C-alpha positions in Angstrom: 108.1 100.9 102.8 104.3 100.4 102.9 102.3 99.0 105.7 102.0 95.2 105.6 98.2 95.4 105.3 98.4 97.9 102.5 100.9 95.8 100.7 98.7 92.7 101.0 95.7 94.6 99.7 97.7 96.1 96.8 99.0 92.6 95.8 95.4 91.3 95.9 94.3 94.1 93.5 97.4 93.4 91.3 96.6 89.7 90.9 93.0 90.5 90.1 94.2 92.7 87.3 96.7 90.1 86.1 94.1 87.4 85.8 91.7 89.7 84.1 94.3 90.7 81.5 95.7 87.2 81.1 93.0 84.6 81.5 94.5 81.1 81.8 97.9 82.6 82.2 99.6 79.5 83.5 98.2 77.2 80.8 96.3 73.9 81.3 99.0 71.5 82.2 99.5 70.8 85.9 102.7 72.1 87.6 105.4 69.6 88.5 104.8 70.0 92.2 101.1 69.1 91.7 102.1 65.9 89.9 104.3 65.0 93.0 101.6 66.1 95.4 99.0 63.9 93.8 101.2 60.9 94.3 101.9 61.8 97.9 98.2 62.3 98.6 97.2 59.1 96.8 99.8 57.0 98.7 98.5 58.4 102.0 94.9 57.5 101.0 93.7 61.1 100.7 90.4 61.8 99.1 89.8 65.5 99.8 92.3 68.2 98.9 92.4 71.9 99.8 94.4 74.1 97.4 95.4 77.5 98.4 96.1 80.0 95.7 94.5 77.9 93.0 94.4 80.7 90.4 92.6 79.7 87.3 92.9 76.0 88.3 95.5 74.1 86.3 96.4 72.1 89.5 93.0 71.9 91.1 91.5 70.6 87.9 94.3 68.0 87.6 93.6 66.8 91.2 89.9 66.5 90.3 90.6 64.6 87.1 92.7 62.2 89.3 89.6 61.5 91.4 90.2 63.8 94.4 87.5 66.1 95.7 89.0 69.6 95.6 88.2 72.7 97.5 90.0 75.5 95.5 90.6 78.9 97.0 92.1 82.1 95.8 91.8 85.8 96.6 91.0 86.6 92.9 87.3 86.1 92.1 88.2 86.5 88.4 90.6 83.5 88.6 88.0 81.3 90.3 85.4 82.2 87.6 87.9 80.9 85.1 88.4 77.8 87.2 84.6 77.1 87.5 84.2 77.4 83.7 87.1 75.1 83.0 85.7 72.5 85.5 82.4 72.5 83.7 84.1 72.1 80.3 86.2 69.2 81.7 83.2 67.5 83.4 84.7 67.6 86.9 82.5 70.4 88.3 81.0 67.8 90.8 84.4 67.3 92.4 85.4 71.0 92.6 84.2 73.8 94.8 85.6 77.3 94.7 85.8 80.0 97.4 87.3 83.4 97.5 89.8 83.3 100.4 92.3 85.7 101.8 94.7 83.5 103.7 95.3 86.3 106.2 91.8 85.4 107.5 90.6 82.2 109.1 89.8 79.4 106.7 86.1 78.7 106.2 86.4 75.0 106.8 85.6 72.8 109.8 88.3 71.1 112.0 89.9 68.0 110.5 87.9 68.2 107.3 90.5 67.6 104.6 93.1 65.0 103.9 95.6 67.1 102.0 96.6 70.7 101.4 98.5 71.9 98.3 99.9 75.4 97.9 102.2 76.2 94.9 104.0 79.5 95.7 101.1 80.8 97.8 103.1 80.9 101.0 105.8 83.1 99.5 103.4 85.8 98.6 103.3 89.1 100.6 102.7 87.4 103.9 104.6 88.3 107.0 106.2 85.7 109.2 103.5 86.1 111.8 100.8 85.7 109.1 102.5 82.5 107.9 102.6 81.1 111.4 98.9 81.9 111.8 98.1 80.2 108.5 100.1 77.1 109.3 98.1 76.8 112.5 94.9 77.0 110.4 96.1 74.3 108.1 97.0 72.1 111.0 93.4 72.7 112.3 91.6 71.8 109.0 93.8 68.7 108.2 92.9 65.4 109.6 95.4 63.6 111.8 98.0 62.1 109.4 97.0 64.7 106.7 99.7 66.0 104.4 100.7 69.6 103.4 102.7 70.1 100.3 103.8 73.6 99.6 106.4 75.3 97.4 108.2 78.6 98.1 111.0 80.7 96.6 113.9 80.8 98.9 116.8 83.1 99.8 119.0 81.5 97.2 116.8 82.9 94.4 118.2 85.4 92.0 115.5 88.0 92.9 116.2 87.8 96.6 117.5 91.2 97.6 116.5 92.8 94.3 113.7 95.4 93.8 111.8 97.2 96.5 112.4 95.9 100.1 109.3 95.6 102.4 111.1 94.0 105.4 110.7 90.5 106.7 112.6 89.1 103.6 109.8 90.4 101.4 111.0 92.0 98.1 108.9 93.4 95.3 110.1 93.0 91.8 108.1 93.7 88.6 105.0 94.4 90.6 105.0 91.1 92.5 106.0 90.9 96.2 107.6 87.7 97.3 108.5 86.5 100.8 111.8 84.6 100.3 112.1 81.7 102.7 115.1 80.8 104.7 115.7 77.3 106.0 115.1 78.6 109.5 111.6 79.8 108.5 110.8 76.4 107.0 111.9 74.7 110.2 109.9 77.1 112.3 106.7 76.6 110.3 107.1 72.8 110.7 107.0 73.0 114.5 104.2 70.7 115.7 104.3 68.8 112.3 106.3 65.9 111.0 108.6 67.4 108.4 109.2 64.7 105.8 111.0 66.4 102.9 112.6 69.6 101.7 113.3 69.3 98.0 115.1 72.0 96.0 114.1 72.6 92.4 114.0 75.3 89.7 111.2 76.6 87.6 110.8 79.1 84.8 113.2 80.9 82.7 115.1 83.0 85.3 115.0 80.3 86.8 113.2 80.7 90.0 114.7 78.7 92.8 112.3 77.0 95.1 111.8 74.4 97.8 109.0 71.9 97.8 108.2 71.1 101.4 106.1 68.1 102.6 105.0 67.8 106.2 102.3 65.9 108.0 100.0 66.4 111.0 101.0 63.8 113.5 98.7 60.9 114.1 96.9 61.1 117.5 
């Protein structure tokens, strides 16, 4: 079992290599969770969206095309270069900013500066439970009162849970990718101090991966 910091750094290097070898690997169409999130954000009157783990930008660019101002972050500079290029090609570069961000570090955003946060499978990367709690505190900080977080995670009912290399804390590495599989107890714990509005189970991919889509809000003051 490797040290948690070494694992995180190794995963960052792994993703950098993956995006370099497979540009635009997830295609151009937005994910199903992003389609849902856009509706949630629009209904709530959101204008500014922070995306964590934006990758090469299929969802960030969709949000921008839908009229949102998007701050896209990822820990792969290569992926964000691909995102910037695509934003220029699609004519939405004025609505998209990109920043390299390791979510194990504080977010480089002011308090109460965004209306919505979207994270498709970012929270179930190689992040410890303590790092997840710290990140949720940061997201609570940067969201405005009434702001909404929509995130998706693979859960302990997934076929890969318990398979591959164990790293402790429900983190398992399979095929080079380390995943923190969420229990319902972890979802509930991360929602403390928030208004938890939905936990939706769905499947994605050929395995298929089994995920939860979680929606929670910062309480109005």
